N, C-alpha and C positions, 0 to 999 in steps of 0.2 A: 462421225467423230465420237470417240469414247467418252461417255459421261463420267465425271468425277463425282463420286458419292461422298457427301459431307456427313460424317457421323460424329456425334458428341458423346464420348464415352467417359464415364466417371469411375475412378478406381478408389475404392475405400481403403484408407491406409491402416488405421489402427482400430481395433474392435475391443469393446469393453465387456465387463461382466454384466449379466442381465439384471440382477436385482440390486443395482447401485444407485446412488444419487451423486450429483457432481456439481462443479463450479468451473467458471471460465475466468481467466485473468486477462486484464487489458493493459496495454501500454504502447508507447511509440514503436513503430515498426520500421524495419529497413526498407528502403525503396524497392529492393528486389523481391520483397515479400508481398507487396500490394498489387503487383501486375506481372504479366509474363507474355511475351510475344505481342505486345501492344494491346492486350486485353486487361481491363481493369477488373479486380476481384471484389469491388464494392466494399473495401475497408475504408469507409468514409467517416467514421466516428471521430469527433474532435480529440478524443483521448488516445486514439490509435486503433489497435486491433488485437486479436487474440494472441496470447503468449504461451510459450511452452513452460514446463517446469524449470525452475531455477533461472528463468530469463524475465521474471516479472518486474513490476514497478510497485513500490510501496513507500509509505511515509516512515521516517525514522525520527520524527520529533514527537515526544509523548504528550505535548500540550499545545493545542491550537486554539485560536480565538476567532470569533465571528461577531459581526455587529450589524446594525440596521441604520441605513442612512435616512435622510429626510424624505426622499421620494418613496421609499418603501412604507414608511410610517404614514405618510399622507394618503397613500392608496389603500393599503391593507389594514392600517390601524393596529390597535392593541391585540385584536383577535388574530390577525396575521402573524404578529410577533410571537404570540403564545404558540401558534401552530408550528412555526419554525423551531422554537425552543423544544417542543415535544419531539420533533425529529432528532435533534441532537441528544435529547434525554435517552432515546432508544439506543443510540450508538454508545453513549457513555455507560449505560446500564449493561450493555453487552460486554464491554471490556472489563468492568469491575463492578461487583455487586455483593450482596450478602452471602451468596452461595459459592462464589469463587472469586479470586483476585488475579486477574490476568488471564488471557485466552489460553495460555499454556496449560492451565488447570481445567479447561473445559472438557466435560464429559457429555457427549451428545445425548445419551440415554438418561443419565441422572439429572441433567439440567434442562430437559424438556425440548430438545431439538431433533431427536432421532426420527420422529414421524411428523414433524412440523412442516408439512408440505404446502399448506395453504393458510394464509393469515388475512385474507381479504374479506370485505363485507361491502354490501351495496346500500347506498342511501338513494331510494327511488326518487325522492323529491329533487335531490341534487342532480340525479341523472337526467330527469326530464327538463330541468332548468339549464343543463349544460355547464355544470359547475365542477371544477377540478379541485381535489383536496391538496392544499398546499403542503401539509405535513408529509404526506406520502411522496409527493413530488420531490421535496427537499431531501427526504430520506433516501430515495433512489439516487439522487445526484451525489450525496455524500458517500454512499457505498461505492459508486463508480470512482470517485476521487481516491478512495482508499485502495483501489487496485483491482476491483472486480468488474468484469464486463458482462454483457447480457448473454447468458448461456443459450437462450432461445434463438439468438441470432448468430452466435459465433461458435456453437458446438462443432459444426462442420464448416470447413472452409477450404477453398482452393489454395494450393500452395505453389503449383507450377503447371506448365502445359508442355506436353510432348506430342510428337507426330509420328505416324508410321513411316516406313521406309519410302513410300511413294508420295508422301505429303498430302494424302487424300483424307486424312482422319486426324482429329484433334483429341488428345487424351487429357482430361482434367484430373490431375492428381489431388486427391482430397485428403485432408488431415483432420483427425478428431482431436480437438483441444479442450474437451470437457473432462475434468478429472475427479475421480472419486475421493472424497475427503479422508477416507480411512486407508485405502490401498494406494492412492495417488496414481491409479491406472486410468487410462482413457475409458470413457463409458458413454453410451448414447442416452442414459437415463438421467432425468432432471426432476428432482422432487417426486420420485416414484413413478414418473411418466416416461415411457420410451419414445424417442424421436427418431425420425429418419430425415432424408433430405431429397430435394429434387433440383435439377439444374435449371436456372433461370438465366436467359441471355436475350440480347436484342438483335440477333441475326435474323434477317428476313426469311420467311418460309420459302423454300425452293426444292425442286426435285433433285438438284445436284448442288455441289459446292459453288456458291457465288460470292458471298461476302462473309468475312470473319466477324464475329461479334466484337463490339467495342467494350463491353463489360459482361461479366458473368458472376453469378452468385449461387451458392449452395443454400437454398432456402429450406429451413427446418420445418417439418410438419409432423403431426401425430393424429392418430385415429382414436385416441383415448377419450373416454366419456365420463371419467371419474370426477371431473370438475377441478382437478389439480393441475391442469395444463397451463403453461405460460404464467406461473405464479411468482417467479423469482423477483425479489425486490430490485436486484441489479438490472432488471429489464425495464423498469418504470419509465426511464427517460425516452425510450424508443416508442412510446405511445404517440399516436397521431403522425406517423411517418417521420421518424427522426432523420438523421443524416444518412440518407440512402439514395441510391440511383435507381431503385426498382420500386414497383408498387407491390407490397406484400400481399400474397394470397391470404395468409393468416398473420394477423398482427402479432409480433413476437413479445407481447406482454398482455396481461389481463387488465392492467390499469387503464382507466378511461374516465369518462364523466360519471360521477357518483360513486366510483370505486375508491375505497380507502383501506389501508393496512393498519392493523392494530393487534397488539398482544392479547387483547380481550377475546379475540376470535381465533386464537391459535389452535392448531390441531394436535399439538404435542402434549397436551395435558397440563401445561403450566401457562400462566397468564400474566407474566410480568411485562413491563415495557419492551424489554429485549426480545421477547417472543414474537414481535411484529416481523422479525427477520425469519425467513424460512430456513429449513435445514440446509439447502444449497448455499444460501448466503452465509450462514454461520460456519459451514465447513470451509468456504473460501477464505474468510477472514481469519479463521483459526490457522489455516495453512500458512498464510502470508505473515502473520504477526507472532507466531509462537517462537519461543526462545531458540528452539533447536533448528530453525530454518536459517542456517548460516550461509551468507553469500557475500561477495565483494560488493560494497556500495559506498557512496560518498555522502557527506553531510550536506544539508541545505546551505546555500550560500549565505543566509542570514545568521547562521550559527557562528559564534565567536567564543574563544577561550577566555575564561575569567582569570585575570591576573590579580594577585593580592595587592591591595593598596599599600603605598609606601608612606608610613607615618613618621619617618625619620626627619630631623631638621635638615635644611639644605646643606650645611657644612658636612653632614655625615653621610649623605647619599652617595658621594663618590667612593666611599670605602665599603658600601653595600650595593654592588651592582644588581640591577633588576628589582631591588626592593623586596627580596624574598627573605623571610626569617630563616630559611635553610642556609643562607650564605654566611661564610666567615668573613671578618673584616679584612680589607686589603688596602693598605696605605696608598698603593699606586692606583687603585681604582681600575685595574686591568684584569687580573686573573680572578679576583674575588675569592682567594683561597690561601690563607695562611693562619696558623695558630702559634702563639708564642710558647717557648719552652722556659723552664726555670733557670737553665744555665745562661748566665749573662756574661760569658767570657771568662769565668773563673777557671774552668778547666779548658786548657787550650785544645783546639781540634774538634770540639763538639759544636754542632750547630746551635744557634740561638733561636731559630724558627724552623717550622716544618711546613713544607709546601703540600697543598692538596689540589686535586684537579678542580677546575671551575665547574660550578653546577648551574647550568642554565635552567630557566623555567621549562616546564613540560610543553612540548610542541603540540599544536592542534593536529590530531590525527584525522585526516580527511578520508581518503580511499582506504578501506580496510575490511577485513572479514568481520561481519556483524550478524548477530541473530536478530530476530524480530523484537520489537520494543515491548511486546507483551501487553502493555497497558497504554491507553490513549484517552485523553480528556479534552472535550471541546468546551470552552468557556466564553460566555457572552462578554464582549468588550464594549464599554460605553462609547458613544459617538457624540461629538460636540457639534450641535446643529448650527451654532452661530459661525464657527470657523470652518465647518465642513471637514473636520479631521477626526480620525480615530485616535483614541488614547493608546499610547504604546505600552506594552507590557513585556518586561524582561523576566523570563522564567528560567531559573537554573535547573539543570537536570544532569544526571550521571550517564555518560556515554560509555559503552563497553565495546571493546573490539579485541579479537583474538590476535595475539602477537606472534607467538612461536609455538610450534607443536611438532613432535616427532615420536617415533616408536622406539622403545628400548629393545634389547636383545630378546627378551621374553615375549615380545609381540604386543605388550600392553602400552596404551598411550603414556607418554612421558612428557611432563610439562617442564619447560624452562622458565623459571620465575624471573620476572623483571621488576625493577623498581617502578611503582606506579604512583601517581599523584592524586590525592583527593583533597578537595577544598572544603572547609567548614567555617562557620561563623560562631564565635564565642557568644553564648547566650546572655552574658552580663556586660562584657566590655565592648562587644560588637566588632572586635578585631578579627579579621579574616586570616587564618593561618593555613599552612600547607603541611601535610604529613605524608611521608612515604611509607609504603608497606608492600611486601612481596605478593605477587599474584600473577597468574598467567593471562589475566585480562588487563589491558591498559585502561585506565579510567580517569576522567576529569570532568568537572562540572562545566556545562556549556549553557548558553542562553540563546534564545531565538528572539530577534528584534522585531518580529512581526506583531 
């Protein structure tokens, strides 16, 4: 009987430039992306898997809160609280600091990230005692929540499987989803170190084809000896075998017992808190949250539109629908639109009132074209230990979305200006008023109830 030869062939899809550094984005994946032909591709991270350009996931709320409950304080104490606060200080310092305001203004070379490939240091006492640095661990988790995945694990990944005409061979089609922060092209280089991959699967060894694997993974590896391998902050959470179906030959992160990340040990020549992030991490966050990265996205479900308070007496509310100071009085309380004229019937045939179209409050724009929020701040929120509840914080902010855009005959962008609503609070009276102004962005203040 003719033996069937089982060959596992890998086809590299996209090849990047040699001297680049890059980042991987993470997010929920379609079921068709995580397996093919009954073979699991080991995309088991709780946040999803690697994403392509313009298909990423990011936050669009510029202010978020965090708090410490009683169980955390009882176990870790004040020192643990300060360690977590240091992690958020690093992120806050990255988005806004004395050198630049907003990631759109970030210059990798000028601001100390261009060669910042390694920011780790080792505490030998902590290593021997088996102690993990809380600050670094929280920092890695926050970076993942902001939309970056582990490039040392997800740079290469299987995306589909095909077979030859006789069905005796499986071809794993591999995609490179590690992107250069300057050219946005795929590259196998991460923080100055070049990586490749090898196919890992659980098919039993045999001379011929007997059993197809139940899972397969393209495991990244490198022969680099510079000491800058596996250094990305976005890979910290994968220490000690994270959510994975395989035993890694090379752990896809440098983080471990006694290892910590700090801006004091940055390679880029600047030593602010933000420089605890490597070049790879800074490039990924810059790509996601810069103003020019415009995509369709929706708002968080906790975001609500601020409506001006109605300070009118009850008998007058009916003639001012919706309580907005932009409305004209309406005796019927229906249209919300009429203004009197000076003619009181003296001249026959002339109207005594003028009708205007009703003006409803600005609607909450959910799904729309939005750029990155540019700035983000994490604020500690008090926790009530007796009741076991967090204190709520309502934070207003300005949301911007592109409304209309087309090109004129000369080929240059032409904006169609629309009436936009902006809310503000009078500094002395405290009265909230709304003003309209033209602009090609629709704007309104929103708050997040978290």
